[in-house]
DRENDO-1510 file (C-alpha; in Angstrom, 1 decimal, always signed):
<recs>
REC; n; res; u; v; w
REC; 1; UNK; +6.5; +48.5; -14.8 .
REC; 2; UNK; +3.8; +46.1; -15.7 .
REC; 3; UNK; +1.8; +45.9; -18.9 .
REC; 4; UNK; -1.5; +44.0; -19.2 .
REC; 5; UNK; -2.0; +42.7; -22.8 .
REC; 6; UNK; -5.3; +41.2; -24.0 .
REC; 7; UNK; -5.3; +39.0; -27.0 .
REC; 8; UNK; -8.4; +37.2; -28.1 .
REC; 9; UNK; -9.9; +37.4; -24.6 .
REC; 10; UNK; -6.8; +36.0; -22.9 .
REC; 11; UNK; -5.1; +38.4; -20.5 .
REC; 12; UNK; -1.4; +38.1; -19.8 .
REC; 13; UNK; +0.6; +40.3; -17.4 .
REC; 14; UNK; +4.3; +40.6; -18.4 .
REC; 15; UNK; +7.4; +42.6; -17.5 .
REC; 16; UNK; +8.0; +45.5; -19.8 .
REC; 17; UNK; +9.8; +45.5; -22.2 .
REC; 18; UNK; +10.7; +41.8; -22.1 .
REC; 19; UNK; +8.3; +40.9; -25.0 .
REC; 20; UNK; +7.2; +42.7; -28.0 .
REC; 21; UNK; +3.5; +42.7; -28.9 .
REC; 22; UNK; +4.2; +40.3; -31.7 .
REC; 23; UNK; +6.1; +37.9; -29.4 .
REC; 24; UNK; +3.2; +37.9; -27.0 .
REC; 25; UNK; +0.7; +37.2; -29.7 .
REC; 26; UNK; +2.8; +34.3; -30.9 .
REC; 27; UNK; +2.9; +32.9; -27.3 .
REC; 28; UNK; -0.8; +33.2; -26.9 .
REC; 29; UNK; -1.4; +31.5; -30.2 .
REC; 30; UNK; +0.8; +28.6; -29.1 .
REC; 31; UNK; -1.4; +28.0; -26.1 .
REC; 32; UNK; -4.6; +28.4; -28.1 .
REC; 33; UNK; -3.4; +25.7; -30.5 .
REC; 34; UNK; -3.4; +23.1; -27.8 .
REC; 35; UNK; -6.4; +21.2; -26.5 .
REC; 36; UNK; -7.3; +19.4; -23.4 .
REC; 37; UNK; -6.0; +16.2; -24.9 .
REC; 38; UNK; -2.3; +15.5; -24.8 .
REC; 39; UNK; -1.0; +15.4; -28.4 .
REC; 40; UNK; -0.3; +11.8; -29.1 .
REC; 41; UNK; +0.1; +9.8; -32.4 .
REC; 42; UNK; -2.2; +6.9; -33.1 .
REC; 43; UNK; +0.7; +4.5; -32.7 .
REC; 44; UNK; +1.9; +5.9; -29.4 .
REC; 45; UNK; +1.7; +2.6; -27.6 .
REC; 46; UNK; +2.6; +0.2; -30.4 .
REC; 47; UNK; +6.1; -0.3; -28.7 .
REC; 48; UNK; +6.5; -2.0; -25.4 .
REC; 49; UNK; +8.0; +0.0; -22.5 .
REC; 50; UNK; +11.2; -2.1; -22.8 .
REC; 51; UNK; +11.6; -1.3; -26.5 .
REC; 52; UNK; +11.0; +2.4; -25.8 .
REC; 53; UNK; +13.7; +2.4; -23.1 .
REC; 54; UNK; +16.2; +0.8; -25.4 .
REC; 55; UNK; +15.5; +3.2; -28.2 .
REC; 56; UNK; +15.6; +6.3; -26.0 .
REC; 57; UNK; +18.8; +5.2; -24.3 .
REC; 58; UNK; +20.4; +4.9; -27.8 .
REC; 59; UNK; +19.2; +8.3; -28.9 .
REC; 60; UNK; +20.3; +9.9; -25.6 .
REC; 61; UNK; +23.7; +8.4; -26.0 .
REC; 62; UNK; +23.9; +10.1; -29.4 .
REC; 63; UNK; +23.0; +13.5; -27.7 .
REC; 64; UNK; +25.7; +13.1; -25.1 .
REC; 65; UNK; +28.3; +12.2; -27.8 .
REC; 66; UNK; +27.3; +15.2; -29.8 .
REC; 67; UNK; +27.8; +17.4; -26.7 .
REC; 68; UNK; +31.3; +15.9; -26.5 .
REC; 69; UNK; +30.8; +14.0; -23.2 .
REC; 70; UNK; +33.0; +11.0; -22.6 .
REC; 71; UNK; +30.7; +8.0; -22.0 .
REC; 72; UNK; +33.6; +5.9; -20.9 .
REC; 73; UNK; +33.7; +7.8; -17.7 .
REC; 74; UNK; +32.2; +5.9; -14.8 .
REC; 75; UNK; +29.8; +8.7; -13.9 .
REC; 76; UNK; +28.4; +9.0; -17.4 .
REC; 77; UNK; +28.4; +5.5; -18.8 .
REC; 78; UNK; +25.0; +4.6; -17.3 .
REC; 79; UNK; +23.3; +7.9; -17.9 .
REC; 80; UNK; +21.6; +7.1; -21.2 .
REC; 81; UNK; +19.8; +4.1; -19.7 .
REC; 82; UNK; +19.0; +6.0; -16.5 .
REC; 83; UNK; +17.4; +8.8; -18.5 .
REC; 84; UNK; +15.5; +6.4; -20.7 .
REC; 85; UNK; +14.1; +4.5; -17.7 .
REC; 86; UNK; +13.2; +7.7; -16.0 .
REC; 87; UNK; +11.3; +9.0; -19.0 .
REC; 88; UNK; +9.3; +5.8; -19.6 .
REC; 89; UNK; +8.6; +4.6; -16.1 .
REC; 90; UNK; +8.5; +7.8; -14.1 .
REC; 91; UNK; +8.5; +11.3; -15.7 .
REC; 92; UNK; +6.1; +10.4; -18.5 .
REC; 93; UNK; +4.4; +7.3; -17.2 .
REC; 94; UNK; +1.1; +9.2; -17.3 .
REC; 95; UNK; +1.1; +9.1; -21.1 .
REC; 96; UNK; +0.0; +5.5; -21.0 .
REC; 97; UNK; -3.7; +5.1; -20.2 .
REC; 98; UNK; -3.1; +1.7; -18.6 .
REC; 99; UNK; -1.4; +3.6; -15.8 .
REC; 100; UNK; -4.5; +5.8; -15.0 .
REC; 101; UNK; -5.7; +5.0; -11.5 .
REC; 102; UNK; -9.2; +3.5; -11.0 .
REC; 103; UNK; -11.6; +5.8; -9.2 .
REC; 104; UNK; -13.5; +3.3; -7.1 .
REC; 105; UNK; -16.5; +5.0; -5.5 .
REC; 106; UNK; -18.2; +4.1; -2.2 .
REC; 107; UNK; -21.7; +4.8; -0.9 .
REC; 108; UNK; -22.0; +8.1; +0.9 .
REC; 109; UNK; -23.2; +6.5; +4.2 .
REC; 110; UNK; -22.4; +9.6; +6.1 .
REC; 111; UNK; -24.8; +11.7; +4.0 .
REC; 112; UNK; -22.0; +14.2; +3.6 .
REC; 113; UNK; -23.1; +16.9; +1.2 .
REC; 114; UNK; -20.6; +19.8; +1.6 .
REC; 115; UNK; -17.3; +20.3; -0.2 .
REC; 116; UNK; -14.3; +18.0; +0.4 .
REC; 117; UNK; -10.9; +19.6; -0.1 .
REC; 118; UNK; -7.6; +17.9; -0.6 .
REC; 119; UNK; -4.8; +20.5; -0.2 .
REC; 120; UNK; -1.1; +20.6; -1.0 .
REC; 121; UNK; -1.0; +17.7; -3.5 .
REC; 122; UNK; +2.5; +17.7; -4.9 .
REC; 123; UNK; +3.0; +18.2; -8.6 .
REC; 124; UNK; +6.1; +17.0; -10.4 .
REC; 125; UNK; +5.7; +17.5; -14.2 .
REC; 126; UNK; +7.7; +18.5; -17.2 .
REC; 127; UNK; +7.2; +21.5; -19.6 .
REC; 128; UNK; +6.5; +20.1; -23.1 .
REC; 129; UNK; +8.3; +23.0; -24.7 .
REC; 130; UNK; +11.7; +22.4; -23.1 .
REC; 131; UNK; +11.3; +19.1; -21.2 .
REC; 132; UNK; +12.4; +20.7; -17.9 .
REC; 133; UNK; +10.6; +20.3; -14.6 .
REC; 134; UNK; +7.4; +22.0; -13.4 .
REC; 135; UNK; +7.2; +21.7; -9.6 .
REC; 136; UNK; +4.2; +22.9; -7.6 .
REC; 137; UNK; +1.1; +22.2; -5.5 .
REC; 138; UNK; -2.4; +21.4; -6.4 .
REC; 139; UNK; -5.6; +21.9; -4.3 .
REC; 140; UNK; -8.7; +20.0; -5.4 .
REC; 141; UNK; -12.3; +19.9; -4.1 .
REC; 142; UNK; -15.6; +18.2; -4.9 .
REC; 143; UNK; -19.1; +18.1; -3.6 .
REC; 144; UNK; -20.5; +14.5; -3.6 .
REC; 145; UNK; -23.5; +13.5; -5.6 .
REC; 146; UNK; -24.4; +10.1; -4.0 .
REC; 147; UNK; -20.9; +8.6; -3.9 .
REC; 148; UNK; -17.5; +9.4; -2.3 .
REC; 149; UNK; -13.9; +8.2; -3.1 .
REC; 150; UNK; -10.9; +7.2; -1.1 .
REC; 151; UNK; -8.8; +10.3; -0.5 .
REC; 152; UNK; -5.6; +8.9; -2.0 .
REC; 153; UNK; -7.3; +8.6; -5.4 .
REC; 154; UNK; -7.5; +12.4; -5.6 .
REC; 155; UNK; -3.7; +12.6; -5.2 .
REC; 156; UNK; -3.2; +9.8; -7.7 .
REC; 157; UNK; -5.3; +11.5; -10.4 .
REC; 158; UNK; -3.2; +14.6; -10.0 .
REC; 159; UNK; +0.0; +12.6; -10.2 .
REC; 160; UNK; -1.1; +10.6; -13.3 .
REC; 161; UNK; -1.8; +13.7; -15.4 .
REC; 162; UNK; +1.3; +15.4; -14.1 .
REC; 163; UNK; +3.5; +12.6; -15.4 .
REC; 164; UNK; +3.4; +13.9; -19.0 .
REC; 165; UNK; +5.0; +16.6; -21.0 .
REC; 166; UNK; +2.6; +19.4; -20.1 .
REC; 167; UNK; +1.5; +23.0; -20.2 .
REC; 168; UNK; -0.1; +24.0; -16.9 .
REC; 169; UNK; -3.4; +25.2; -18.4 .
REC; 170; UNK; -4.0; +21.7; -20.0 .
REC; 171; UNK; -2.9; +19.9; -16.8 .
REC; 172; UNK; -5.4; +21.9; -14.7 .
REC; 173; UNK; -8.2; +21.1; -17.1 .
REC; 174; UNK; -7.3; +17.4; -17.4 .
REC; 175; UNK; -7.4; +17.0; -13.6 .
REC; 176; UNK; -10.7; +18.7; -13.4 .
REC; 177; UNK; -12.3; +16.6; -16.2 .
REC; 178; UNK; -10.9; +13.4; -14.8 .
REC; 179; UNK; -12.3; +14.1; -11.4 .
REC; 180; UNK; -15.8; +15.0; -12.7 .
REC; 181; UNK; -15.9; +11.8; -14.7 .
REC; 182; UNK; -14.5; +9.6; -12.0 .
REC; 183; UNK; -16.5; +11.0; -9.1 .
REC; 184; UNK; -19.7; +11.3; -11.0 .
REC; 185; UNK; -20.2; +14.9; -10.0 .
REC; 186; UNK; -20.0; +18.2; -11.9 .
REC; 187; UNK; -19.1; +20.1; -8.6 .
REC; 188; UNK; -15.3; +20.1; -8.9 .
REC; 189; UNK; -12.6; +22.8; -8.3 .
REC; 190; UNK; -8.9; +22.7; -9.1 .
REC; 191; UNK; -6.2; +25.3; -8.1 .
REC; 192; UNK; -2.7; +24.7; -9.3 .
REC; 193; UNK; +0.4; +26.9; -8.5 .
REC; 194; UNK; +3.7; +25.8; -9.9 .
REC; 195; UNK; +7.3; +26.9; -10.6 .
REC; 196; UNK; +8.5; +26.4; -14.2 .
REC; 197; UNK; +12.2; +25.6; -14.6 .
REC; 198; UNK; +12.0; +26.8; -18.2 .
REC; 199; UNK; +11.3; +30.3; -16.8 .
REC; 200; UNK; +13.6; +30.0; -13.7 .
REC; 201; UNK; +16.7; +28.4; -15.2 .
REC; 202; UNK; +16.8; +29.5; -18.9 .
REC; 203; UNK; +15.5; +32.3; -21.0 .
REC; 204; UNK; +14.4; +35.1; -18.8 .
REC; 205; UNK; +15.8; +33.3; -15.7 .
REC; 206; UNK; +13.2; +34.8; -13.4 .
REC; 207; UNK; +13.4; +32.7; -10.2 .
REC; 208; UNK; +10.9; +34.8; -8.3 .
REC; 209; UNK; +7.8; +34.0; -10.4 .
REC; 210; UNK; +5.2; +31.3; -10.3 .
REC; 211; UNK; +2.2; +30.4; -12.4 .
REC; 212; UNK; -1.4; +29.9; -11.1 .
REC; 213; UNK; -4.2; +28.2; -13.0 .
REC; 214; UNK; -7.7; +27.3; -11.9 .
REC; 215; UNK; -10.8; +25.4; -13.0 .
REC; 216; UNK; -14.3; +25.7; -11.4 .
REC; 217; UNK; -17.3; +23.6; -12.3 .
REC; 218; UNK; -20.8; +23.1; -11.0 .
REC; 219; UNK; -21.5; +24.9; -7.7 .
REC; 220; UNK; -17.9; +26.1; -7.6 .
REC; 221; UNK; -18.7; +28.7; -10.3 .
REC; 222; UNK; -20.9; +30.3; -7.6 .
REC; 223; UNK; -19.0; +33.0; -5.7 .
REC; 224; UNK; -19.7; +31.7; -2.2 .
REC; 225; UNK; -18.4; +28.2; -3.0 .
REC; 226; UNK; -15.4; +29.6; -4.9 .
REC; 227; UNK; -14.5; +31.9; -2.1 .
REC; 228; UNK; -14.7; +29.1; +0.6 .
REC; 229; UNK; -12.5; +26.9; -1.5 .
REC; 230; UNK; -9.9; +29.6; -2.2 .
REC; 231; UNK; -9.9; +30.7; +1.5 .
REC; 232; UNK; -9.2; +27.2; +2.7 .
REC; 233; UNK; -5.5; +27.3; +1.6 .
REC; 234; UNK; -4.7; +31.0; +1.3 .
</recs>
């Protein structure tokens, strides 16, 4: 049985009776409390990447010791440093604005004025609530307004904002806003479908579900453009 619950104009469809009405409201409130900006302290980049790696490695070693793991074992001895490097240089590299790809635009010599769609862009992110993976695909589109961009830049923007602790709703909005700013057009669409390991491997352990979020701006708010975009990958 399915229940559709509407709280403050946000509709969520949930298995019944997995959540009480109070639990659902708390979940919605948690999402309402977040904004399009990733929550960062003002001193987020006062430390160098090297210093962050050293400090995270030390803290993760503490976690492993608390769990009772033997760090003298050959398989585990290097894990704290491996995890620290992964966090700073890979999984969460998108936190640092210096890593944001430049959106270099080119003259639209071809006078192309229809939508351009880049499909099946891989998404590897992490849930900010449990720090476990979010894995999915993103489809983006834009309609040029005088300038065009190299196709790989669309993929790089998706990757940059994915490499942060995220919630999918924010990630979708950040990609759309970055594309509008970088491309100099308001005509942008983003469709993101992802599997959340915090749902699949813990808690409810529902490995058959996925999450879909969308953002439509400019002409893509019109039904014909929206339909053409969605039908391109369905």
